[in-house]
N, C-alpha and C positions, 0 to 999 in steps of 0.2 A: 505492497500501499504507499504510495506517495501522496505527502503532507502538500499542498498547499503553500505556499510563502507569499512575502508581501512584493510582490515582483518589481509596483512601480507606485512610488506616493506623489500623489498629483496635489499644488496647489488649488483649491479656488479660485478663480477670477470674477470678480465685481462686474455685473452685465446689465447697462439700463435697456430693461423691455418695456413692451405696451406703453402705459402713457408717464415714463418716468420712474418704474418700480427697479430697485435693484437686488438682483438676485447674485445668488453666490453659486457659477456653472464650473463643471468637473468634464465631465464630456460635451463634446462642443465647443474648444476652445483651443487656440494653436498650439498646447502642449500634448493637446489628446483629441484629434478631429473623430473622432469614433471608436466604437468598441463592439465590433460586429458582433450583434445586432441589435445593440443602442449607440443613439446617435446624437442623445444631449439628456445630461441630467442637470436641474437647475433644484439649490436647496435654497426656499425662498422666507425669507419671516424680517419681523420688526415688531418692537414696542411702543414704534414712533407710528401712529395712524397718518401721519402726514409724508410718509416714506411710501403708501403705498396704496390711499384713499380712490387717487384715479384708476389705481386698476390697472386690467385687460382687457381694452374697449374692442370693439366687434373686429378679428382678426382669418385668415383664412389657413387651411393646411389641407394637401393631399399626398397619398404616399407613408404612412407610418399611425400608428397606434399613442395617442397618448395615455398613461399612468398616473394621476394625481391622487396624491395620500394627505389627505392634513393633518397634522401634528396637535394643532391648536387652532382657535377661530373658526370662521367660516370662508365660503368660495362661493358665489351666486353662479350659475352657471346658465347660458341660455343658446341656443343654436338655430341653424339655418333646418334643421328638420323638426323643428318645432319642440323641442325637450328644454324643459325650465328645469333645474335642480337647484339646493345647497346643500354642500358639504360640512359639516360639521366635524365639530375634532373626533379622529377616530377613522371616520369614513373615507371612499373614498371612491374614483369613476375612473371607467375605461373607454374611452372613444377611440374608433377605428376611423380614421377621416379618410380614408379610402380615395374614392375617387375625387372628392372634396369636400369640406364643410367649412360653415363660417362659424366662430362661435365668440363668445366675450364670458369673460372671467373676474369678478369683481369679490377682490379678497376683502375680508370684516374681521376688525380685533374683536375677541370674546374675552371678559376679564383682564386685558393689558396683554392680552397674548394672540399673534398671527403667525402660523410657521407652518409647513410640510415641503413635499418634492412635488415634479412631476418629472417624469422619465418619458422618452420618447424612442420608443421599439420600432426598429423597421417591418416593413411588410415584404416579401418575396417580391418580385416580377406580376406573377402571375396573379399575387393578390391586390395593387399599386393601386387599380382598377374600379375595386369593387363594390358595391352599395356599404357608405358609413351609416355606420351603427351606437346608438351611447348606452353604455350604464353605470350605474348608480347605486352600490353598495352601503348601506348602514354601521356607522361600528358594531353593531352586535350580528351581522352576516360570518364575521371573521374570527374563526376558532383560535381559542389560543392552548397552545400545551405549554402546562409550569410544572419544573421539576424542584426541586433544594438548589434556592441562590439565581434560578433561570426563569424567565417568561418569552416565550415565543411566541409573537400575533402572525398567523402563516394569513398573507394574503393572495399570494399567487402559487402553487406548486404545494408540494407536502413534506413535512415534517414527522417522524417519529409515528406515524399513521395520523397524524391529523391532516385535513386538506381543507386547502381555501378553494375560495367558491368561483373566483376566475379562470377561463381556462384559453390558454395561446393555443392555435392547432398548430401552429409556423415554427415557433421560434422557442416552445417548451418552459417561459418564465417562471422562474420561482421567486420571491419578494417575501421575505421575513422581514419582520421589526422585532427585533431583540432586546431583552434587557439583561443585564447579568451582574452579580452583586460580588464584590472582592473574593478572592477565595476559590471561584467557581467560573466551569469554562464552558464553551458553546462547540460541543461537535458532533460534525455532521458528515454524513458520507456523501458526495455527489459523483456525478458521470464526470470523468475526466476530459471527457471534448465540448467541454462547455464553458463560455467567457462567462468571469464571473468579477465580483468588486463589492467590494465592503465600503459603506461612507460611516463615520466616526462622527456621533455628531454630540453625543455626551462623555465625556472622563474619558480615561486614556486606557490602552490595553496593548495585548501582545499578539500579533501572528507573527507563527513559525520562534526564528529570532528575533524580530524586529519590533521597537518599542512603535507604537503606532498614538499621536496625541489628540485631542477634539481638533472635530472638523476637519480630518482625512480623509480624503479619497485615497482608497488602497487599492493599484489593477493585483487581482491573485494570478501566481504562477499557476503553469499547468497542475492536477495530482485529481487523486478520487477520496480526498479526504483532507477535512479543514479544522484546524482547534484555535479557537481565539480565547487568551484568556484576558480576566479582568484586573485591569492595573489599577485604578482608583477607585474606591468607597462604592462605586454606580459606573456602569459603562451602559450607553445605549447606542445602536448601530443598524443602520438596513445594510442586507446581503441578498444580493440579486444573481440571479445566473440564467444565461439564457442558448440558447444552440445558435451557434451562427449559420447567415443564410449563404456565405460565401458569393453576395453578387457582389460590382460595383455601386458605388454609394457617392450620388451626386448630390448634395446637399446645396439651397438659396434658400435662407429664411425659413420660412413656413412651407416651404413644400421638400421633397426628400423622393427624389427619383434615382433610374440607372443611368440615365443619359442626360447631357448638357440639353438636347432637342428634346427630351421631356421636361426639364425644368421652364425652357421656352416657351412647351406648349402649356402648360400649368399658370405661368406669368399670362399669355392672355388671355387664357379662358378666365381668371380673373380679372383683368381688365375689363374684357368685353360683358362679364358676368355670365357666363357659364362655367364656373368652375362647377356648383353642384349641380345635379340631374334637374330638383327640383327645390328651387329655393323658394323655401316658407319664410314668412313676413318677422323678422327681429321682433322679437316681443319687446317694448320698452322696459324699464322700470318704472 
């Protein structure tokens, strides 16, 4: 059995998105353009509502899935499929942009807090122009595996017989929210051909022989086992793994396709109001 190690540690980059919102990006930066099948990861959050009150107004997507997971606060969602939603702390949404969707995301503070993650997951060429879909899940939808000094919330995939409600038919993504106490380990067996990373957002930990400090993004080496040890009193991180697609990735802003010509077509379709198959009227707040 080969244990995965911390292959690369990436410092996040502050990026301004939407109407002036600052996010901390790891995948999708000059340091790490993509990590097949993942094309972007943003960690957003602030205790100052002035930093995000304008949110992420109406904007397009094509060619990939988005998975948004709220840790604290709320996120209001509206899209061109006619969906509306309100993500609360602990809830999540899975949106397949497919051939095209236009949506808005408006974060709101609750009890002085607002934070979460958004992950972009590529679609294979055969699925990029399929019909868009939207799914929203309450906190209660996600099972939790608890053991002494350990709590693992399973959003996608399976951990020790506990299975998350969301299924990714293309890249078999696993996504866990893990809490550890000092003196305890997270031990997980996974297929060696999966791409995997850890984002540590509370406390310090050890992966292999490498010390990992808070707010670190860690690309994991190949292997079929992962052991993470808590180094501080409490530790919290997300572990994400998925099967690489192995196709060309060409990204331009909110579009992720396989060629530059397909990017140009997406831009033209958006300009000509042809991005979505049936554009429903966006519902005003």
